[in-house]
N, C-alpha and C positions, 0 to 999 in steps of 0.2 A: 504491499500498500507509500502512496507517495504520502509526505507529511513534510510541511514546513518547518525549516532547524533555528532553532533562538541557539548560536554559542555563543555560551558566558564563561567567567573566570570561578562557576557554579560547580560542586558536588553535590549532588543526591541520588538517591535510592529509591521503588519502591515504596512508600507508602508514605514518603515523605512528602513536606508541605511546603514553602517560599512563598514570600514574597518578588513580585516582579515592581520594578518602574520602569513605563512603556512610555518615551520620547519619539523613534525615530520612526516618518513616517512607514517604511519598510513594514519594522515589528505592529506599528496598529493597525495596518493591515493585516497583518497576522492574526491578531487576533480575535480581529474585528471577521475573518469568514472561520475562525474556528470556534465565533461563538456559531454565527452563521446556520453553519455546514454539520453543527455538533462535532467535530470528529481532531479537536486538539491542535497539539505539536508539539516536537521533541525538544527538549532540551538538552543539550551536553556541554562537556568538557569544549573550553576554546582550545586548543592548540596550534603553536605557532609554527611546526614543520612539518604542517597536513596539508592535503588542497581543501582551502574552502574554511584551513581550522579549524573541521571541523574533527570529534573524535569520534575514531569506530560504534560506539558503545554510547547511546545515553538512555530517557525514560521519555515514554509517552507522557502526556502531560495534562490533566483536564485545567477547567475553568474554571473555578468553586464560588469566585466572588473578584465584583471590584468594586474601585471605588476612584478620585483623585486627588491628592494631596493639595495643600496649602498655594502650590502653583499654580494648579490646575491640571498637572501631568497626571497620565493615567496609571494609577496599582490593581495587578492582579494576582488574589489568589487565586495558586496553583498547586495540587496534589500530582505526584509520581506515581501512573496506576498502573507499570511494565516495563522492562528494564525490553530494549530495542537493538538490534543489529542492524546500523544506516552502511548502505548503499549508494551506489551509482549519484552522490552529487553532482547536481549543476544549480546554477543563479539565475536568477529574472531580469529582468531588466532595471526591476528596482536592487539588484545584489542580494534578494529574499532567498537564500538559501533553501535548497531541497531535498530529496533524496527518498529513495525507499530502502521504507525500514519493518522489519521483520522480526518477531518473537524471539526474545533470547532468554534462558535460563541462568543467567548472572544477576547478581556473583552468588555460586554457584552454593555455597552456604544458603544461601537466603533461601532456604527449604521450612518444611515442617514437621520435620524429624531433628533441626537443631534446635524447638524453641524452648526446651527445657531450663525453667530460670537454676533450677538446681544452687548449685558454689559460688552461682556469678547473684544474686543476692545485691550486693551491694553497685553492681553495675546498675542495675535496677533503682536503686534506694536515693543512689544522682543524679539517676537520668531526671528522676520522678522531683526533685530539688529544685532542681534547674528548671526545670517547667513551673513549678510553682513561684520562683522566684523570678522568674519573668514574665509578667502577664503579657509579654509582646507575643512570644513563641508559642504561650498556653492557649491563647485565641486563636491561634494563627491554624493548629491545629484541630480536627474537624472529629478524628478519632484517634484516638492512643491506644496501643496496644505493649502498656509495660507490661503484661506476663509473658507476654511473646521475648527468648531473648534475642532473635533475630532483625525484630523490628529493637530492641535496644540497642545491641550494638550498631545495628543504621544509624540512627541517629546519634549515639557517640562520634562516630565514624563523620556524618555531617558537619557536627556542633566544634568540633575540636578545632583549633586554631595552629594548622599543622598543614605545608602545602598536597594543593590538588593532584601531583605525584604521588605523592606517600600517602593520602586518601585512594586513590588507583591502586597503587600497590600491594595495600592495604586491603581491601572488596576485591579484583582478580585475580591477585595472582598470591595471597597467604592463605595459607588453609584457615576455618575459621579456628583451631586452637590458637596459634600463633597472630591472631588477629585478638582473641581476650584476652591472650596473657598480656599485647601490646596495649591494651585498654584496660584493664588491671592495675599496669603499670604506674598508667600517665591518674591515674584518676587515686590508685592509695596518693603519688605525689601532691595531689591536687587540695584535695578533699580529706587528707590525714588528720 
């Protein structure tokens, strides 16, 4: 299926929410079309060394809500519904990128089999605390799954102040045990 692609210096995984500020005409048109046709768009990481600055994977995004900021700029709240593989990227006359996208099951650890919190309650509790202490983040999420370990790990990856490259490495090239070990190390150092 063909979808518009929005590359940003942002990292998001399935079930993640974010707020985007839209001001370029090409992306305003993208949002208009996505809403009119009810098809969403693909958000992916901006990569300097790839054609059209598109990463190979992204997330299909649904627009959940929209508003304007104090300057009249469009704000949209979006939710990542699924991971997609991006191929055959091209640009239209407005330089809006499009590609053929297909479902993919990455990150590979993002499965029901890995959802038992078990010994990882500290990751769950500290993430819940971050949401409680950050009303803007908390209000953005229409659904939360603090009882699912993969959801908790994915949100931590999105929120941690580390490079997008490191986030991609941890999400797509590291096994789940190593990811959890990394998260515990960071959380234990920051929330001790």
